[in-house]
C-alpha positions as YAML, in Angstrom:
chain: A
units: angstrom
residues:
- id: 1
  name: MET
  ca: [0.00, 0.00, 0.00]
- id: 2
  name: VAL
  ca: [1.33, 3.41, -0.97]
- id: 3
  name: VAL
  ca: [0.73, 6.28, 1.44]
- id: 4
  name: ILE
  ca: [0.66, 9.74, -0.13]
- id: 5
  name: ASP
  ca: [1.02, 12.84, 2.01]
- id: 6
  name: ASN
  ca: [-2.05, 15.05, 1.59]
- id: 7
  name: GLU
  ca: [0.02, 18.23, 1.37]
- id: 8
  name: ASN
  ca: [2.10, 16.77, -1.47]
- id: 9
  name: LEU
  ca: [-1.05, 15.73, -3.30]
- id: 10
  name: VAL
  ca: [-2.58, 19.20, -2.99]
- id: 11
  name: SER
  ca: [0.67, 20.78, -4.16]
- id: 12
  name: ALA
  ca: [0.76, 18.47, -7.17]
- id: 13
  name: LEU
  ca: [-2.85, 19.27, -8.04]
- id: 14
  name: GLU
  ca: [-2.12, 22.99, -7.82]
- id: 15
  name: CYS
  ca: [0.80, 22.62, -10.24]
- id: 16
  name: ILE
  ca: [-1.28, 20.56, -12.65]
- id: 17
  name: VAL
  ca: [-4.12, 23.09, -12.65]
- id: 18
  name: GLU
  ca: [-1.74, 26.04, -13.07]
- id: 19
  name: ASN
  ca: [0.25, 24.47, -15.91]
- id: 20
  name: PHE
  ca: [-2.49, 22.58, -17.73]
- id: 21
  name: THR
  ca: [-5.53, 24.85, -17.31]
- id: 22
  name: VAL
  ca: [-6.93, 24.20, -20.78]
- id: 23
  name: GLU
  ca: [-6.36, 20.47, -20.63]
- id: 24
  name: ILE
  ca: [-7.91, 20.01, -17.17]
- id: 25
  name: THR
  ca: [-11.00, 22.15, -17.82]
- id: 26
  name: PRO
  ca: [-13.17, 19.17, -18.91]
- id: 27
  name: PHE
  ca: [-12.29, 17.41, -15.65]
- id: 28
  name: ALA
  ca: [-12.61, 20.39, -13.29]
- id: 29
  name: TYR
  ca: [-16.17, 19.69, -12.18]
- id: 30
  name: ASP
  ca: [-15.47, 16.05, -11.32]
- id: 31
  name: LEU
  ca: [-12.21, 16.97, -9.59]
- id: 32
  name: ALA
  ca: [-13.93, 19.61, -7.44]
- id: 33
  name: ASN
  ca: [-16.77, 17.20, -6.69]
- id: 34
  name: HIS
  ca: [-14.37, 14.46, -5.50]
- id: 35
  name: LEU
  ca: [-12.43, 16.96, -3.41]
- id: 36
  name: THR
  ca: [-15.69, 18.15, -1.84]
- id: 37
  name: LEU
  ca: [-16.64, 14.58, -0.91]
- id: 38
  name: ALA
  ca: [-13.17, 14.03, 0.54]
- id: 39
  name: PHE
  ca: [-13.49, 17.27, 2.53]
- id: 40
  name: TYR
  ca: [-16.71, 16.05, 4.15]
- id: 41
  name: ARG
  ca: [-15.18, 12.65, 4.95]
- id: 42
  name: TYR
  ca: [-12.24, 14.36, 6.66]
- id: 43
  name: LYS
  ca: [-14.52, 16.85, 8.40]
- id: 44
  name: ASP
  ca: [-16.65, 14.03, 9.77]
- id: 45
  name: LYS
  ca: [-13.49, 12.23, 10.88]
- id: 46
  name: ASP
  ca: [-12.40, 15.42, 12.64]
- id: 47
  name: THR
  ca: [-15.61, 15.59, 14.66]
- id: 48
  name: ASP
  ca: [-15.61, 11.89, 15.56]
- id: 49
  name: GLU
  ca: [-15.95, 11.88, 19.35]
- id: 50
  name: ASP
  ca: [-14.70, 8.31, 19.67]
- id: 51
  name: GLN
  ca: [-11.23, 9.19, 18.44]
- id: 52
  name: GLY
  ca: [-10.85, 12.28, 20.57]
- id: 53
  name: CYS
  ca: [-8.33, 13.79, 18.18]
- id: 54
  name: GLU
  ca: [-8.23, 16.08, 15.19]
- id: 55
  name: ASP
  ca: [-6.93, 13.72, 12.50]
- id: 56
  name: GLY
  ca: [-9.12, 15.15, 9.77]
- id: 57
  name: GLU
  ca: [-8.47, 18.86, 10.21]
- id: 58
  name: LEU
  ca: [-5.35, 19.21, 8.05]
- id: 59
  name: PRO
  ca: [-6.55, 16.97, 5.20]
- id: 60
  name: ALA
  ca: [-9.91, 18.82, 5.16]
- id: 61
  name: ALA
  ca: [-8.08, 22.13, 4.90]
- id: 62
  name: GLY
  ca: [-5.97, 20.66, 2.10]
- id: 63
  name: CYS
  ca: [-9.11, 19.73, 0.17]
- id: 64
  name: LEU
  ca: [-10.40, 23.29, 0.45]
- id: 65
  name: GLN
  ca: [-7.02, 24.61, -0.67]
- id: 66
  name: ALA
  ca: [-7.08, 22.34, -3.72]
- id: 67
  name: ILE
  ca: [-10.63, 23.39, -4.64]
- id: 68
  name: ARG
  ca: [-9.66, 27.04, -4.36]
...
């Protein structure tokens, strides 16, 4: 199993969008939709009372950063 750091993924997405704006335009809606779903998964993980920690806060913020 390969583990990818969320910050690296967001950084890579930013570079792709900046450098390939025309090429990624047809995929922008789906990309934003998937990032939105991921944001809510992380947000829900963040508010999980059983864990008692804030594991989802940084990845959720990363999703918002990528959507922006």
